[in-house]
N, C-alpha and C positions, 0 to 999 in steps of 0.2 A: 606188981609183976608187969614187966614191959609188954606191950601188945606185938604179937607175931606179925610181921609184914610179909605179904606175899608178892613176889615179883611178876613182872609182866609175863615173862615166860611160863611161870607156874599158872598164871590165870589163864594164859591162852590154851596150855595143854588141858586145863580142866574144862574150860567153857567152849573150846573150839577144836578139841581133839578129834580123832578119827571116828569116835562114837557120836559126836554131836551133829545133828542134821544141819546141812548148810542153809544159810539164809538166802532166799531168792531177793532179786531186786525189789520186788513189791513188798516183801517184809521189811527190808532195810528202808524203803521210802515210808512205809506205815510207821516205823519206830522213829524215823527222823521227822515225820509229820510234813512231808512234802509229797506231791504227786510223783508216781512211778517215773513219769517222763523226765522229771528233774534229775533223778538219780541215773537214768539211763543216759541222759544228755550230759552229764557231768563226768568228771574224770574218774569217778569211783569204779565204774565197771569196765574202764578201758584197759586196765592191767590187773593181773591176779593179785599182785602185792597190795594194791589200793582196795580191791574188793575184800581181801582178807582183813585189812585195816578196818574197813568199815564194819564187816562182820565182828570182828574182835571188839571194837568200840560199842556197837549196839548190845553185844552179849554181856559186856562188863556192866553197862549201864542198866541193862534189863535185870541183872542179877542184884545190883545195888538198889534199884528203885522198884516199888511194887507195881506202878502203872506207867504205861508209855506216855502218858501226859507229863509225868515227873521227868521222864527221859527227855522229852521234847523241850521243856523248859531248861534243863541242864544245858542241852545243845544250843538253845537259841540265846542264852545270856552272854553278853560280852564279858570278856575276862581279861583283867590286866595281864595275866600270864602270856595271853595271846595277842598282846598289843591292842586291847580293847576290841578285838574281832570275836565272833562267836565260834564255838567249836564247829557248829554246823557250816559256817563259811569256810572255814579251813578244810574240812572234809569234802565238801564239794569242789574245792580248788585242788584237791589232791594232796594237801599237806597234813596228812594224818598223824604222824608221829607224835607231835606235841599234843594232839587231842588224846591219843592213846594214852600217853604218860599221864595227863590230867585226869583221865578216867580212872586209871590204875590208883593214882594218888587219892582220889575221891572214894574209890571203892575200899582201899585200906583205912581210910580215916572213919569209916562206918563203924 
């Protein structure tokens, strides 16, 4: 029987819908494994879209992995799909969509 794939939109509604508590910058920083000032000084909190993207990515990864240490390892590992850059580098630079897509792909592979 083929595995059912969940779309990005379905995951976002489930993990980040109106009932889900928002993640504060300090929580995002903790999950990313960086000081809070790095998140605040990055492009992540400068626009609502980027903050939502970071929240979504962290939520997906926290649902996929049991420990934040695993989330941080996932975020720090360079990926061929991202031009040998790490997902964390792209998130901090404000290029979240490829990271979101990769997180959803990984979530579905579990």
